[in-house]
Every structure is written in C-alpha cells, then in structure tokens.
N, C-alpha and C positions, 0 to 999 in steps of 0.2 A: 958383127962379133961371135963365136960361135957360144952354143948353149952346153953348159955341162953336162955330160952324161953319167949311168950306173949304167956298170959290163956286172951283170949279175952271175956272171960265171966265172969273172976273175976276180970280184971282190972281197975281201977279208972280212968276215963276219965279226972278227975279233974288232980291227978297223972303225967297223961301223959300230958297233958298241962302245967306242973309247969316242964317238965323234958325238954319238946320243946322248954320254955322261956329259960330257963338256957342251954341248947345246941344253939339256934339261938339267943341268945340275947333282943328279945322285942318279944312280942305280938302283933299278926295280923293276921286277916281271911284266909290267903291262908295256915300259919303254922296251923291253926286249921282244916281245909279243909284237910290239905296232913295228918293230924292223923286220922281224921274221915275215909279218903278214906283206908288207911292203915290198922286200925281196920277192917273195911266190908270187905277189899279183903281177910285178914287172916282169918275173918268167913265166909267168902263166901269159900274156899278152906281148912278149915279145919286143916290150918297150925298154926305154935306156933313161926314164924318166924326164923329170923338169918341165917339157912341155909338152904340148899336146895329150895330156894327163889331167882327168883329176878323179881327187878319192873322196867318198861321203864316210864321212865315219858316224857310226851309232853310239857312241861311247858317252857324248856328252860332254860337260866340263868339271864333273864335279872327280877331283882325284880321290882313288888310286887309276879308276877306270882310263877318264881322259888321258892318262899320262901315253897310253894307245896311240892319240892324236901325236904327240911327240916325237914316237917311232916311226909312223908311217912318213912323216914329214923328211926326216932322215935317212931313212932309204927309197920314198918316193921321187924327191926334190920337188913335190907338194908343199905351197908354203902359202900359210895364209894371207899374205903379203901379197903373192899374185893372183890369189883368189880361187884356185884349183885344188883346194884341201877346204871341206866344209862336214862344221859336227852338229850332228842331230841329237838332241835332246833325249835320246830314247833309254838311256843305260844299259845298253849289249854293247859287248866285246867283238863286235862284228862291223865289218868296213868292206865297201865295194869301190872298187877301181875300173875307171874307164877309160880307153881310148878307143879312137878309130870305130866309133861303132862297137866295140866288145869290149863285155865288161867281165868281170870275175869279183863274187862276192865271199869271202871266209867270215866262219864264225870262231872264235876260242871255244874249243869242248869244255864240254861240262866239267867234265874230272879235272880239268888246269885250274878251271875258276874254283871249282870246291877246294883243290889243292894251297889255291893262293889264299884264302878266304882261311885257311887253318893256321895257318902261319900266325897270323895273329899279327904280322909286324915283325916277328920273331926269323930273323934266316933269309931276309927277303935279296940281300946282294947274292947269296949263296945258290938259292931257289932262281933267282936270273939266270946265272951263269949255266945252270942244269937246262934251261929252259933252251940256251944258246946250241947246248949240244944234242938236244930232241929232234928227232928228223921232224918234216911239215907235219906229216900223217897223224902222230900222235899229239900234234897241237891244233891242229887246225880242221873243219869240216868246212866244204865248198858248199854252198846254199841257193 
C-alpha cells in the first residue's frame, strides 16, 4: 500500500486549514502557523511528508502555543501515533523538520508572537486567516 503524499506546490492552503480545523476543533493563529511551518519545511527539504521524515516541535503541550503541533501534523503527515513528531517542553514557537540527513529549523518571528499576545483572545480567527495570507518571510525566520 502506497503512503499518502503532500504536494506542496499544488495543495490549497485553504483546504489544509479546513483539514486542520476538522482535526484540531477550532481555528487559531498557532494552528495556521503550524500548517504554514510544515508546508515550508516540506518545500525546503523536497519532501512529500508522512514517512522518512521527523518533526521536533519545541512548543511543549500547553495551549495555545502547543496548537503548532496539530498544524505541523496536518502539514507534514508526521503523527504522534507513528512516532515521527516529538514535542519538547521549551515553550518556543519553533520546529525542526528532518529527512534523509537534511533538516530545516524555523521559528515564528517575535513580531507575530507579540501580535497574537496583544489580541488577548479577541479576533483570533480573523488574525489566523490574516496569517494564512502573509508570505513565509513575514512569519518565520530560519534558525
């Protein structure tokens, strides 16, 4: 049986976000950031996700920051069940995606984190869709 693949050049971000909402239960900025981070990582590494790939997320398990994990699972196909996504309790909006001896580490820019914190829970869905429209360079720095 062939493993599922993610074609980052032809996938609809809106479709990925809808898939993320279905999986995660609601829309928020960290879910979208995780999806965007995962897609960017796959593109950087030339990977189709799901197998032969490992994602290390430094966000920990406390919401809302930990919502990055669900977004990364949706975008990369890495799952807790397969053991190819790991969470580390460092409280950072950062992840490293690895495949075939290559890796890319991305961190959400401080300005974006400051804007999310300033929302205080108000308008988070609207802000999540704004994040979906911003270029990667506005959201992430490569570490």
